[in-house]
N, C-alpha and C positions, 0 to 999 in steps of 0.2 A: 677189151678197150674200144676195138673199132665198132663192135656192136653197140656199146652204150653211146658212142659218138654219134652214130647215125640215129639212134632213138632219141636222144637230144635235138639232132638237128630236124627229125620229123615233127617234133613238138614245136618248133619254132613259129609255124603259122598260128597255131592254137593260142600260145603265149602272146602274139602280136596282137591277135583279134582280143583277146582278154582285156590287154593294155588299153587300146583303143576304146572298148566299151567302158572301162574303169574310169578312164580320164572323162570320156564324154559325161557319164553319169556324175562324176564328182562336181563338174561345172554347171550342169544343169540344176543340182540340188542346191548348190551355194548361191544361185542367182534366183531360186525359186521365189516368187513374190516381189522381185526386184525390178521387173521390167512390165512396161506398161504399154497398151495398144490405144487406149483411148485418152484421149485430150483430157477429159473431165476427171479421170481418175489419177494421173499422174501427179504426184506432189510438186510443189513449185521449188525451184533451186535457182539460186543468182545467175548461175552459169551453165549453158548447155554445151556440150563437147560433141562437134561434129567429126566422126571418124573419117578421114580421106578415102576417096577412091577414083579411078579416072573416069573422065566425063564420057569418053568414047571408048567403045569395046575395039578389040585389035582389028576387026573388019571396018570400022569406021562408023558404025552404028551407034545411036546414043546407048549409053549404058543405064539401064532401069535402076541399079541399084544406086548410082550418083542422083539421078532424078529424083527419086523417091525419099533420099536422104535431104536433099534441098527442100523437097514439100514439106516433109516431117518438122525441119527446122524452123522453117517459116509459120508453120501452124502452132507450133510450140510457143515462138516468140508472140504472133499475134494473140494467143489466149493468155498472156500474161503469165505463163509457166517458168519463163527464163526472162532475166533482164539484158543477159549479154551471151554473146556465142563466141566461143574458142574453136577455131577450125584448125584441126591438127592432121598434117598429111606430109607426102613425099614431095620435097624440093629437090631431088637429085641432080638434076641438068636443068641447064637455061631452057631447055626445050620441054620440060616436064616440070609444072608447078601446080599440085592440087590445091593448096590452100587459097592462092590468089586466085583460081579459077572459081573455086567454091563461092569465095567473098562476092565475085562479080554477080554472081547468080543471086546470092542472098539480098544483096542490095537492089538488084532487079525486082525481086520478089517484096521489096519494101521495108527491109530491115535497115536501120540508119548504118552508116558506114562507121560512126564512131561507138557503135556497140559490137562491133566486131573484131576480134584480136586473133591474130594469125601465129601459129606454131609450125614453123617450117622445117623443123626436124621430126617429124612424126613418121619416122620411116618403117615403123611396126607398132602393132597395137601396144606392145609393152612400153615403147618409147612415149607414145601419147599419153599414157595413164602415169607413168612417172614423172613425166615433165609436168603434167597438169598440176601435180603436188608440189614438185620441187622447184619448179621454174617459174609458174604461174601463181604458186602460193595456195592452191584451192585445197579445202578439207573435205568437200563434197561437191559432187557434179551429177549433171543428167547427160548420160552419154546417147547419142543419137545415131542409130545405124540399125541394121536389119536384128532382129530379134537372137538370132545364133551369135552374132558378133557381138550385140551388147551383153551376152552372158558370159563370153570369154574376157571382155574388156572388164566386165564387174569383178570377176573372179581374180583377175590382175591387180586391180585397183585396191581392192579389200586385202590383199597379201601385201600391198605397198603403203598401206596406212591411209587409203583415200577411200572415204565413203562414196558410193555411186549407186545410182539407179540408172535405169535405161528406158529411152522412149523409143519404141520399135517403129522403124520406117516399114512401109509396105515391102513384104518379101517376094520373091520370084518363083514362079512355079516352072515345070515344064524341064527340058533336058540341060537348060542353062544353068537353072537353079540346082538342080541335081548334082553337077559337076561342082559348084562353089561348096555345097554341103560336104560333099566327099573331102574337098580339100579342108574343111573346116576340122573334120576328125582329126586329121594329121597336125593342124595347127594347135588343137588342144593337147595333144600329146606333147608338143615343142614347149607349151606354156609351163609344164612341171620340170621340163629338163631346164628351162631358164631359171626356175626357182631353185632348183637343186645347185645349178653352177652360179647362182647369183648374177644372172646377166643384166647388165646395165645399159642404159640407153646409149647410142652412139655419141650424142652430144647433150651437154646441159647447158651452160651459159648464164647471163647475168639475170637476176630476178625480174619478173614483169607482174606488174600491179594491174588487175583490172577492176577498173573504176570508171 
């Protein structure tokens, strides 16, 4: 019995690796052909959904993931590929407010304030995608983030009955980018755990019409 226990224990790293690979592969395949990096090739949707992130890194330096999402959103709007912007992010404390910060930079970039709607309860990608459908009444949307994040968001959206495509903000290379990519592998495993346990957003709330 003890020998069998140690044999199973020894297989755990391999099993974990296979789970990581399978989850990553499943999401990549499901999002194939649904993300776009060129403005001219992305189909038009009425609403673009920007997934929030912090404006600054922990060391106080600008966060390029944030900057590139802002640039991608402005480019998409100026090209007439979206009519409205829904900003979904974390507003967990009075000192941290992703949606409002992003809105300010979008307005600075030329997007009219009345074309921007804020989702203050986008604490996770799951929350953002479910709330886009259930709270903001969307049937289809263009997600704006880096490609790896768009792929995960699209997979979640499709499982929740929201048709989504992604417009890819410029990705980040180097050590910083590698760390984020490694975290993404585990985030993708969490997607399937959430689906199995039917995890719901932290908040829902009253319906908001984007018009």
